[in-house]
C-alpha positions as CSV (number, residue, x, y, z in Angstrom):
1,X,-10.5,-11.1,1.5
2,X,-13.0,-9.7,4.0
3,X,-13.9,-6.6,6.1
4,X,-13.6,-6.9,9.8
5,X,-14.7,-4.7,12.7
6,X,-15.2,-4.8,16.4
7,X,-15.3,-3.1,19.7
8,X,-14.1,-4.3,23.2
9,X,-15.1,-2.3,26.4
10,X,-13.8,-2.7,29.9
11,X,-17.2,-1.7,31.1
12,X,-20.7,-2.0,29.7
13,X,-22.2,-3.8,26.7
14,X,-21.4,-3.4,23.1
15,X,-24.0,-2.0,20.7
16,X,-24.7,-4.8,18.0
17,X,-26.4,-2.3,15.8
18,X,-23.1,-0.3,15.5
19,X,-21.1,-3.4,14.6
20,X,-23.7,-4.1,12.0
21,X,-23.6,-0.5,10.5
22,X,-19.7,-0.7,10.3
23,X,-19.9,-3.9,8.7
24,X,-22.4,-2.6,6.2
25,X,-20.1,0.1,5.1
26,X,-17.5,-2.5,4.3
27,X,-19.9,-4.9,2.5
28,X,-18.1,-4.3,-0.8
29,X,-15.0,-6.1,0.8
30,X,-17.1,-9.4,1.6
31,X,-20.6,-9.4,-0.1
32,X,-21.0,-13.2,0.5
33,X,-21.8,-13.2,4.2
34,X,-21.8,-11.4,7.4
35,X,-21.0,-12.7,10.8
36,X,-21.2,-11.1,14.2
37,X,-20.0,-12.5,17.6
38,X,-21.5,-10.6,20.7
39,X,-20.3,-11.3,24.1
40,X,-19.7,-9.6,27.5
41,X,-18.1,-6.4,26.6
42,X,-17.1,-7.5,23.1
43,X,-18.5,-7.4,19.6
44,X,-16.6,-8.7,16.4
45,X,-18.0,-8.4,12.9
46,X,-17.1,-9.6,9.5
47,X,-18.2,-9.2,5.9
48,X,-16.7,-12.3,4.0
49,X,-15.6,-12.9,0.5
50,X,-15.6,-16.6,0.0
51,X,-12.4,-17.9,-1.4
52,X,-11.4,-21.0,0.4
53,X,-14.0,-23.4,2.0
54,X,-17.0,-22.0,0.5
55,X,-19.4,-24.1,2.5
56,X,-18.3,-24.3,6.0
57,X,-15.7,-21.3,6.3
58,X,-18.1,-18.5,7.3
59,X,-16.8,-16.5,10.3
60,X,-16.5,-15.8,13.2
61,X,-14.5,-19.1,13.8
62,X,-14.1,-20.6,17.3
63,X,-11.9,-23.1,19.1
64,X,-13.4,-26.3,20.6
65,X,-15.0,-24.7,23.7
66,X,-16.0,-21.4,21.9
67,X,-13.8,-19.5,24.4
68,X,-11.7,-18.1,21.6
69,X,-13.1,-16.4,18.5
70,X,-11.6,-14.8,15.5
71,X,-12.3,-12.8,12.4
72,X,-9.8,-12.6,9.5
73,X,-9.3,-10.4,6.6
74,X,-6.8,-12.1,4.1
75,X,-5.4,-15.5,3.5
76,X,-3.0,-17.8,5.4
77,X,-1.2,-19.7,2.6
78,X,0.5,-22.2,4.7
79,X,-2.7,-23.2,6.5
80,X,-2.6,-26.8,5.4
81,X,0.8,-27.6,6.8
82,X,-0.3,-25.9,10.1
83,X,-3.5,-27.8,10.1
84,X,-1.7,-31.2,10.1
85,X,0.7,-30.0,12.8
86,X,-2.0,-28.9,15.0
87,X,-4.1,-32.0,14.4
88,X,-1.1,-34.2,15.5
89,X,-1.1,-32.1,18.8
90,X,-4.8,-33.0,19.4
91,X,-6.7,-30.1,18.1
92,X,-10.0,-30.6,16.6
93,X,-11.2,-28.8,13.3
94,X,-14.7,-28.1,12.3
95,X,-14.1,-26.4,9.0
96,X,-11.7,-26.7,6.0
97,X,-10.8,-22.9,6.2
98,X,-7.5,-21.2,6.8
99,X,-9.0,-19.1,9.5
100,X,-9.5,-21.9,11.9
101,X,-5.7,-22.5,12.2
102,X,-5.4,-19.1,13.9
103,X,-7.6,-19.9,17.1
104,X,-5.6,-23.3,17.7
105,X,-2.2,-21.6,17.1
106,X,-3.3,-19.1,19.6
107,X,-3.9,-21.9,22.1
108,X,-0.4,-23.1,21.6
109,X,1.6,-19.8,21.3
110,X,-0.5,-16.8,22.4
111,X,0.0,-13.6,20.4
112,X,3.1,-15.0,19.1
113,X,1.3,-17.2,16.8
114,X,1.9,-14.5,14.0
115,X,5.4,-15.7,13.6
116,X,4.0,-19.1,12.2
117,X,1.7,-17.5,9.7
118,X,2.6,-17.1,5.9
119,X,0.1,-14.9,4.2
120,X,-1.4,-11.5,4.1
121,X,-3.7,-10.8,7.0
122,X,-5.3,-8.5,9.5
123,X,-7.3,-10.3,12.2
124,X,-8.9,-9.7,15.5
125,X,-8.9,-12.6,18.1
126,X,-10.9,-12.5,21.4
127,X,-10.0,-14.6,24.3
128,X,-13.0,-14.6,26.6
129,X,-11.4,-16.3,29.5
130,X,-8.4,-13.7,29.8
131,X,-10.8,-10.9,28.5
132,X,-7.9,-10.2,25.9
133,X,-8.1,-8.9,22.2
134,X,-5.3,-9.5,19.9
135,X,-5.1,-7.5,16.7
136,X,-2.4,-8.4,14.2
137,X,-1.1,-7.2,10.8
138,X,0.8,-9.1,8.1
139,X,4.6,-8.5,7.7
140,X,4.5,-5.8,4.8
141,X,1.1,-4.4,5.4
142,X,-1.0,-6.0,2.6
143,X,-4.2,-5.9,4.9
144,X,-5.2,-2.6,6.6
145,X,-6.5,-2.2,10.2
146,X,-7.7,1.0,11.8
147,X,-8.5,1.8,15.4
148,X,-9.1,4.2,18.2
149,X,-9.2,4.1,22.0
150,X,-11.3,6.0,24.5
151,X,-12.1,5.4,28.3
152,X,-11.1,1.8,28.3
153,X,-12.8,0.9,25.0
154,X,-11.2,0.1,21.6
155,X,-12.9,0.1,18.4
156,X,-11.5,-1.1,15.0
157,X,-12.3,-1.7,11.3
158,X,-10.6,-2.6,8.0
159,X,-11.4,0.6,6.4
160,X,-11.2,4.1,7.8
161,X,-14.5,5.5,6.6
162,X,-16.4,2.6,8.1
163,X,-14.7,3.1,11.5
164,X,-15.8,6.7,11.5
165,X,-19.4,5.6,11.5
166,X,-18.7,4.7,15.2
167,X,-20.3,7.6,17.1
168,X,-17.5,7.9,19.6
169,X,-14.8,8.3,16.8
170,X,-12.6,11.5,17.0
171,X,-13.5,13.9,14.2
172,X,-10.7,16.5,14.4
173,X,-8.3,16.9,11.4
174,X,-4.6,16.3,12.4
175,X,-2.5,19.2,10.7
176,X,0.5,17.2,10.9
177,X,-1.1,14.4,9.0
178,X,-2.4,16.9,6.5
179,X,1.1,18.1,6.0
180,X,2.4,14.5,5.7
181,X,-0.2,13.9,3.1
182,X,0.9,17.0,1.1
183,X,4.6,15.9,1.3
184,X,4.1,12.3,0.1
185,X,0.5,11.8,-1.1
186,X,-0.4,9.4,1.6
187,X,-0.4,9.2,5.4
188,X,1.8,6.6,7.0
189,X,1.1,4.4,9.9
190,X,0.4,4.9,12.8
191,X,-1.1,8.2,11.7
192,X,-4.5,9.0,9.9
193,X,-6.0,12.1,8.9
194,X,-8.1,12.2,12.2
195,X,-6.2,13.0,15.4
196,X,-6.6,10.2,17.8
197,X,-7.5,7.6,15.1
198,X,-4.6,5.2,14.2
199,X,-3.5,2.6,11.8
200,X,-1.9,-0.5,13.2
201,X,1.5,-0.5,11.5
202,X,2.7,-3.6,9.3
203,X,4.4,-6.4,11.1
204,X,2.9,-5.2,14.5
205,X,0.5,-6.7,17.0
206,X,-1.7,-5.1,19.7
207,X,-2.8,-6.8,22.7
208,X,-5.7,-5.0,24.7
209,X,-6.2,-6.4,28.1
210,X,-7.9,-4.7,31.2
211,X,-8.7,-1.5,29.2
212,X,-5.1,-0.9,28.1
213,X,-3.3,-1.7,25.0
214,X,0.2,-2.5,24.0
215,X,1.6,-2.5,20.5
216,X,4.7,-4.6,19.4
217,X,6.6,-5.2,16.3
218,X,7.0,-8.8,15.4
219,X,8.8,-8.7,12.0
220,X,11.3,-6.7,10.1
221,X,13.7,-7.4,7.3
222,X,17.3,-7.8,7.9
223,X,19.7,-6.6,5.2
224,X,22.8,-7.0,7.2
225,X,23.4,-10.8,6.8
226,X,24.4,-11.6,3.2
227,X,24.2,-14.8,1.2
228,X,27.1,-16.4,-0.4
229,X,27.4,-18.5,-3.5
230,X,27.5,-17.9,-7.2
231,X,25.0,-15.7,-9.2
232,X,23.9,-18.9,-10.9
233,X,23.2,-20.8,-7.6
234,X,21.4,-17.7,-6.1
235,X,19.4,-17.3,-9.2
236,X,18.1,-20.9,-9.0
237,X,17.2,-20.4,-5.4
238,X,15.2,-17.3,-6.3
239,X,13.4,-19.0,-9.0
240,X,12.5,-21.9,-6.6
241,X,11.2,-19.4,-3.9
242,X,9.1,-17.4,-6.5
243,X,7.6,-20.7,-7.9
244,X,6.6,-21.8,-4.4
245,X,5.2,-18.4,-3.7
246,X,3.0,-18.6,-6.9
247,X,1.9,-22.0,-6.1
248,X,0.6,-21.2,-2.6
249,X,-1.2,-18.3,-4.1
250,X,-3.0,-20.4,-6.6
251,X,-5.0,-22.2,-4.0
252,X,-8.6,-21.1,-4.4
253,X,-12.1,-22.5,-4.7
254,X,-13.1,-19.7,-7.0
255,X,-12.0,-18.5,-10.6
256,X,-8.4,-17.1,-10.5
257,X,-6.4,-14.9,-12.9
258,X,-3.7,-12.2,-12.9
259,X,-2.9,-8.6,-13.7
260,X,-0.4,-8.2,-16.5
261,X,1.3,-4.9,-17.0
262,X,4.0,-6.2,-19.4
263,X,6.7,-5.2,-17.1
264,X,9.2,-7.7,-15.6
265,X,7.6,-8.5,-12.2
266,X,4.0,-9.4,-13.5
267,X,5.5,-11.3,-16.4
268,X,7.6,-13.3,-13.9
269,X,4.3,-14.2,-12.0
270,X,2.5,-15.0,-15.3
271,X,5.4,-17.3,-16.4
272,X,5.2,-19.3,-13.1
273,X,1.4,-19.5,-13.2
274,X,1.4,-20.8,-16.8
275,X,4.2,-23.5,-15.8
276,X,1.8,-24.7,-13.0
277,X,-1.6,-24.5,-14.6
278,X,-3.2,-27.0,-16.9
279,X,-5.4,-24.3,-18.4
280,X,-4.7,-21.0,-19.9
281,X,-4.1,-18.4,-17.4
282,X,-6.6,-15.5,-17.4
283,X,-4.8,-12.2,-17.7
284,X,-6.0,-8.6,-17.6
285,X,-4.3,-5.5,-18.7
286,X,-5.1,-1.7,-18.9
287,X,-3.7,1.0,-21.0
288,X,-4.1,4.5,-22.3
289,X,-4.5,6.4,-25.6
290,X,-1.3,8.3,-24.8
291,X,1.6,6.1,-26.3
292,X,4.1,7.0,-23.5
293,X,1.9,5.6,-20.7
294,X,0.4,2.7,-22.8
295,X,1.7,-0.7,-21.8
296,X,-0.7,-2.9,-23.7
297,X,1.8,-4.0,-26.6
298,X,4.2,-5.1,-23.9
299,X,1.5,-7.0,-22.1
300,X,0.4,-8.7,-25.4
301,X,3.8,-9.9,-26.0
302,X,3.7,-11.8,-22.7
303,X,0.2,-13.0,-23.2
304,X,1.3,-14.5,-26.6
305,X,4.5,-16.0,-25.0
306,X,2.6,-17.8,-22.3
307,X,-0.7,-18.4,-24.3
308,X,-2.9,-16.8,-21.8
309,X,-6.7,-15.8,-22.0
310,X,-6.1,-12.0,-22.4
311,X,-8.4,-9.2,-21.6
312,X,-7.7,-5.4,-22.2
313,X,-9.1,-2.2,-21.2
314,X,-8.2,1.4,-22.3
315,X,-8.6,4.4,-19.8
316,X,-9.7,7.9,-21.1
317,X,-9.6,11.3,-19.4
318,X,-13.1,11.0,-18.1
319,X,-11.7,8.4,-15.7
320,X,-11.4,11.4,-13.1
321,X,-15.1,11.0,-12.7
322,X,-14.1,8.2,-10.3
323,X,-12.7,10.8,-7.9
324,X,-15.6,11.0,-5.4
325,X,-15.6,7.0,-5.3
326,X,-11.9,7.1,-4.6
327,X,-12.1,9.5,-1.8
328,X,-15.0,7.4,0.0
329,X,-13.0,4.1,-0.3
330,X,-9.7,5.4,0.7
331,X,-11.3,7.2,3.6
332,X,-8.6,10.0,4.0
333,X,-6.5,11.9,1.5
334,X,-4.6,9.8,-0.8
335,X,-3.0,11.1,-4.0
336,X,-1.4,8.3,-6.2
337,X,-3.1,8.8,-9.5
338,X,-2.5,5.3,-10.6
339,X,-5.5,4.6,-8.4
340,X,-7.7,5.5,-11.5
341,X,-6.3,2.6,-13.6
342,X,-6.2,0.3,-10.6
343,X,-9.9,0.8,-10.0
344,X,-10.8,0.2,-13.7
345,X,-8.6,-2.9,-13.8
346,X,-10.1,-4.3,-10.7
347,X,-13.6,-3.7,-12.1
348,X,-12.6,-5.3,-15.4
349,X,-11.1,-8.4,-13.7
350,X,-13.8,-8.9,-11.3
351,X,-16.2,-9.7,-14.2
352,X,-14.4,-12.9,-14.8
353,X,-12.4,-14.0,-11.7
354,X,-12.5,-13.5,-7.8
355,X,-8.8,-13.7,-7.2
356,X,-6.0,-12.0,-9.2
357,X,-2.2,-12.4,-8.7
358,X,0.0,-9.4,-9.4
359,X,3.8,-8.5,-9.6
360,X,3.7,-6.0,-6.6
361,X,6.9,-5.9,-4.5
362,X,9.6,-6.6,-7.3
363,X,10.8,-3.0,-7.4
364,X,11.1,-2.5,-3.7
365,X,13.0,-5.8,-3.3
366,X,15.2,-5.8,-6.2
367,X,15.8,-2.1,-6.9
368,X,13.6,-1.2,-9.7
369,X,13.1,2.6,-9.4
370,X,15.4,5.3,-10.7
371,X,15.5,6.7,-7.1
372,X,17.2,3.6,-5.9
373,X,20.2,4.3,-8.4
374,X,20.3,8.0,-7.8
375,X,20.2,7.8,-4.0
376,X,22.8,4.8,-3.9
377,X,25.2,6.8,-6.0
378,X,24.7,10.2,-4.4
379,X,25.8,9.2,-0.9
380,X,29.3,10.6,-1.5
381,X,27.6,14.1,-1.1
382,X,27.1,13.5,2.6
383,X,31.0,13.7,2.9
384,X,30.9,17.3,1.4
385,X,30.7,19.9,4.1
386,X,27.0,21.3,4.2
387,X,28.3,24.9,3.7
388,X,29.9,23.8,0.4
389,X,26.7,21.9,-0.7
390,X,24.6,24.9,0.2
391,X,26.9,27.1,-2.0
392,X,26.4,24.9,-4.9
393,X,22.8,25.4,-4.5
394,X,22.8,29.1,-4.2
395,X,25.1,29.5,-7.3
396,X,22.8,27.3,-9.3
397,X,19.9,29.5,-8.2
398,X,21.7,32.5,-9.9
399,X,22.6,30.5,-12.9
400,X,19.0,29.3,-13.4
401,X,17.2,32.7,-12.6
402,X,16.8,33.6,-16.3
403,X,15.6,30.2,-17.0
404,X,13.1,30.4,-14.3
405,X,11.5,33.4,-16.1
406,X,11.0,31.1,-19.1
407,X,9.6,28.4,-17.0
408,X,12.3,25.8,-17.9
409,X,14.3,25.4,-14.8
410,X,12.0,23.2,-12.4
411,X,13.8,19.8,-12.8
412,X,17.4,21.4,-12.6
413,X,16.4,23.5,-9.6
414,X,15.2,20.4,-7.8
415,X,18.4,18.6,-8.7
416,X,20.6,21.4,-7.4
417,X,18.4,21.6,-4.2
418,X,19.1,17.9,-3.7
419,X,22.8,18.5,-3.8
420,X,22.5,20.6,-0.6
421,X,20.3,18.0,1.2
422,X,21.4,15.1,3.6
423,X,20.6,11.7,2.1
424,X,17.2,11.2,3.8
425,X,16.0,14.5,2.5
426,X,17.4,13.9,-0.8
427,X,15.4,10.6,-1.0
428,X,12.4,12.4,0.3
429,X,12.7,14.9,-2.6
430,X,12.5,11.9,-5.0
431,X,9.3,10.6,-3.6
432,X,7.7,14.0,-2.3
433,X,4.9,16.0,-3.9
434,X,5.3,19.4,-2.1
435,X,8.4,20.3,-0.7
436,X,8.8,21.8,2.8
437,X,8.8,25.3,1.5
438,X,5.9,24.7,-0.8
439,X,4.0,23.1,2.0
440,X,4.6,26.2,4.1
441,X,3.5,28.6,1.3
442,X,0.2,26.5,0.6
443,X,-1.0,25.7,4.1
444,X,-3.4,28.3,5.8
445,X,-1.3,30.2,8.5
446,X,-3.3,28.5,11.3
447,X,-2.8,25.1,10.0
448,X,0.8,25.8,9.4
449,X,1.3,26.8,12.9
450,X,-0.2,23.7,14.2
451,X,2.0,21.3,12.3
452,X,4.2,19.3,14.4
453,X,7.8,20.2,13.5
454,X,9.8,17.6,11.7
455,X,7.0,15.0,11.5
456,X,6.8,14.7,7.8
457,X,10.5,14.5,7.6
458,X,10.6,11.6,10.3
459,X,8.5,9.5,8.1
460,X,11.8,8.9,6.1
461,X,14.5,9.7,8.6
462,X,13.3,7.2,11.1
463,X,13.7,4.1,9.1
464,X,16.7,5.6,7.3
465,X,18.4,6.0,10.7
466,X,17.5,2.5,11.9
467,X,18.1,0.6,8.6
468,X,20.0,-2.6,9.0
469,X,21.9,-2.7,5.8
470,X,25.3,-1.5,5.5
471,X,25.2,-0.6,1.8
472,X,23.5,2.7,0.8
473,X,21.4,0.7,-1.7
474,X,20.0,-1.7,0.8
475,X,19.3,1.4,3.1
476,X,17.1,3.1,0.4
477,X,15.4,-0.3,-0.3
478,X,14.5,-0.7,3.3
479,X,13.2,2.8,3.6
480,X,11.0,1.8,0.6
481,X,9.6,-1.4,2.0
482,X,8.7,0.4,5.4
483,X,7.2,3.6,3.9
484,X,6.2,3.8,0.3
485,X,5.3,0.2,-0.2
486,X,2.7,-0.2,2.8
487,X,1.7,3.5,2.7
488,X,1.1,4.0,-0.9
489,X,1.4,0.9,-3.1
490,X,-0.2,-1.7,-0.9
491,X,-2.9,0.7,0.2
492,X,-3.7,1.5,-3.4
493,X,-4.1,-2.1,-4.5
494,X,-6.1,-3.3,-1.4
495,X,-8.6,-0.5,-1.6
496,X,-9.0,-0.7,-5.4
497,X,-9.5,-4.5,-5.5
498,X,-11.8,-4.6,-2.6
499,X,-13.9,-1.9,-3.9
500,X,-15.1,-4.6,-6.4
501,X,-14.8,-7.6,-4.1
502,X,-11.6,-8.9,-5.8
503,X,-8.8,-10.5,-3.9
504,X,-5.3,-9.5,-5.0
505,X,-2.3,-11.8,-4.2
506,X,1.3,-10.8,-4.6
507,X,3.8,-13.6,-4.8
508,X,6.9,-11.2,-4.9
509,X,5.8,-10.1,-1.3
510,X,6.0,-13.5,0.0
511,X,8.3,-13.2,3.0
512,X,10.5,-16.0,1.9
513,X,11.2,-14.1,-1.3
514,X,11.5,-10.8,0.4
515,X,13.9,-12.1,3.0
516,X,16.1,-13.8,0.1
517,X,16.1,-10.5,-1.7
518,X,17.2,-8.6,1.5
519,X,20.1,-11.1,1.9
520,X,21.4,-10.7,-1.7
521,X,24.7,-8.7,-1.8
522,X,23.7,-5.1,-3.0
523,X,26.3,-5.3,-5.8
524,X,24.0,-7.9,-7.6
525,X,20.8,-6.0,-7.4
526,X,22.1,-3.3,-9.9
527,X,24.9,-3.3,-12.3
528,X,26.4,-0.1,-13.6
529,X,23.2,1.8,-14.5
530,X,20.9,-1.1,-14.9
531,X,18.1,-1.7,-12.2
532,X,17.0,-4.9,-11.1
533,X,20.1,-6.6,-12.7
534,X,19.8,-9.9,-10.7
535,X,16.2,-10.3,-11.3
536,X,16.6,-9.8,-15.0
537,X,19.5,-12.3,-15.2
538,X,17.5,-14.9,-13.2
539,X,14.8,-14.9,-15.7
540,X,16.9,-14.5,-18.9
541,X,15.7,-17.2,-21.3
542,X,12.4,-17.6,-19.6
543,X,11.0,-14.2,-20.3
544,X,11.6,-12.5,-23.7
545,X,14.7,-10.1,-24.0
546,X,12.4,-7.5,-25.2
547,X,10.7,-7.6,-21.8
548,X,13.8,-8.0,-19.7
549,X,15.7,-5.1,-21.5
550,X,12.8,-2.6,-21.8
551,X,13.1,0.5,-19.8
552,X,10.6,0.7,-16.7
553,X,7.4,2.7,-17.4
554,X,5.5,2.0,-14.1
555,X,1.7,2.3,-13.8
556,X,1.7,6.1,-14.7
557,X,-1.3,8.2,-15.8
558,X,-1.3,11.0,-18.2
559,X,-2.8,13.5,-15.9
560,X,-0.2,16.1,-16.7
561,X,-1.6,16.3,-20.3
562,X,-5.2,15.9,-19.2
563,X,-5.0,18.8,-16.9
564,X,-3.6,21.0,-19.7
565,X,-5.9,19.8,-22.5
566,X,-9.0,17.5,-22.0
567,X,-9.6,18.7,-18.3
568,X,-8.1,22.1,-18.4
569,X,-11.6,24.0,-17.7
570,X,-12.6,21.3,-15.2
571,X,-9.5,21.7,-13.1
572,X,-9.8,25.6,-13.1
573,X,-13.6,25.3,-12.0
574,X,-13.0,22.7,-9.4
575,X,-10.0,24.2,-7.7
576,X,-11.1,27.7,-8.4
577,X,-14.2,27.2,-6.3
578,X,-12.7,25.7,-3.2
579,X,-15.1,24.3,-0.7
580,X,-15.2,26.7,2.4
581,X,-13.9,23.8,4.6
582,X,-10.9,23.4,2.1
583,X,-10.3,27.0,2.2
584,X,-9.7,27.0,5.6
585,X,-6.8,24.4,5.2
586,X,-4.9,25.8,2.2
587,X,-4.5,29.3,0.5
588,X,-6.7,29.6,-2.5
589,X,-4.2,32.1,-4.0
590,X,-1.4,29.5,-4.0
591,X,-3.7,26.8,-5.4
592,X,-4.5,29.1,-8.3
593,X,-0.8,29.9,-9.0
594,X,0.0,26.2,-9.1
595,X,-2.8,25.5,-11.6
596,X,-1.9,28.4,-13.9
597,X,1.8,27.6,-13.8
598,X,1.1,24.1,-14.9
599,X,-1.4,25.0,-17.6
600,X,1.1,27.6,-19.0
601,X,3.6,24.8,-19.2
602,X,6.0,26.7,-16.9
603,X,6.5,23.6,-14.7
604,X,4.9,20.0,-14.2
605,X,2.5,20.5,-11.2
606,X,0.4,17.4,-12.1
607,X,1.0,15.6,-8.9
608,X,0.3,18.6,-6.8
609,X,-2.9,19.4,-8.7
610,X,-4.1,15.8,-8.4
611,X,-3.2,16.0,-4.6
612,X,-5.3,19.1,-4.1
613,X,-8.2,17.5,-6.1
614,X,-8.0,14.4,-3.9
615,X,-8.1,16.5,-0.7
616,X,-11.1,18.4,-1.9
617,X,-12.9,15.3,-2.9
618,X,-12.1,13.8,0.6
619,X,-13.5,16.9,2.2
620,X,-16.8,16.6,0.3
621,X,-17.1,12.8,0.6
622,X,-15.7,12.1,4.1
623,X,-16.1,15.4,6.0
624,X,-19.2,14.2,7.9
625,X,-20.0,10.7,9.5
626,X,-21.1,8.3,6.9
627,X,-24.5,6.7,7.1
628,X,-24.8,3.0,7.5
């Protein structure tokens, strides 16, 4: 894992000092070495975390005549096979690193080299003969890459806050991105909170040449073509692919372990690691004093089953002291509260290992969230005339009005509102924080007027309308893979682990596993009201029934009770005294109403309050250019 940065210019030299400053702000991503390549109109920089080839693998890496240079953030898991193939074609290698295969593959295939790579990556490759820059991001978006262009010059960096140290970076907040953050808790690619600063989307390449850039998609899951075979045959194939994915991710020249939540996905990864390791697997878990959120007992069951070397940590309410650090590292408003335990778990794990495998991706591929069932089974509502659905919503409002006064109608009202919506909006209501009406009431009038109409809704509608699957469940899963997975989950894990120089690897996000899951018939993914049915059956007898049959808890945080009890006064003081700059974005009176309603137990507004706390922390920590 690393942090990369760079600038290419069609005219004039590149400032080495600026490349160094941006690298310094990403030193936590790679504290082991810094490398800089400076040429005519180009500068590439990297902070390296040494994982493979500790002795000769420092970057930038070059081809034989040094006309091509590359900096890589991530890992190429099939690099050994690629090396042998390239050697047979006459290419000479000077290192044992995975990075070096990229420059030689480029000599063979040009920008299409990405199609040969299996791994997680964001890289920048400079071809000095063609004066061409190639930026690329892995299939699902494990590794981040931010950039902006101006006057024939392009600058990029792994982390947004580091990129904003570039003196030319635009510094105007994008009201539509702010609206999108309030809707979902994150800002989806290609947008960022800053107007004119972009994220390269997952599965895309950018080619910059002659002062102009072109972005192109190179990978997308296909849910249309379906596998045949008995469930037993398909389960055997899945286990083979997962075992291969785990084996690839256990290649490292540094200590390695795994996150263990006690859920199905991380338990599958642990079972495969234990089967392939001669030594006990080092596992790490985190829990809470609130029983409803505490998964430590489940994790212990798996640790005992597979005889792991197990370490635990418990998070208390004072974990919100992390808020300023979270804001600095994410670089833009980001409101998934499970970032708190993710940061603590990464810090705990890094004390013993440098690489940690995890179970990310199982829910999105195999239908593990309640919203997957809810949306798949509510598609029939689209056949009901909109007027009739709206009538049900209006009637429900009348019925619930007395309950509203008692503060007990929130969930029922959301359900009835969902009946009146089309499927994409119904899905958005399951994953959203502030509804369209709530955002309209919260945003300051000037900001609200500048929001691009329909942009937040398009985050869901665009992938929904272009989904390749014919079954409603596949359609919902594809939307998850293209929105929530890269925008929320993978962003959370990358930033949390890299904050402590820890590399996270996700076997269930291997593209062979994901492509297999997409090709599974939808009827196998869920059965009646059971989520992840096929995955459970595939590992029946390998994992304990107690693990396979337990209800999903997720990586939740008890912020709802914290904000009413331990942190009651802190929340009021913090959001009651909004910074002047934040007060220009949202209405203080509406913020106060949200806090009071939550603390009076009228409704659960914990996610909304956390989003507002994150927004204010971001304003304080990132509202001015960082110093390097």
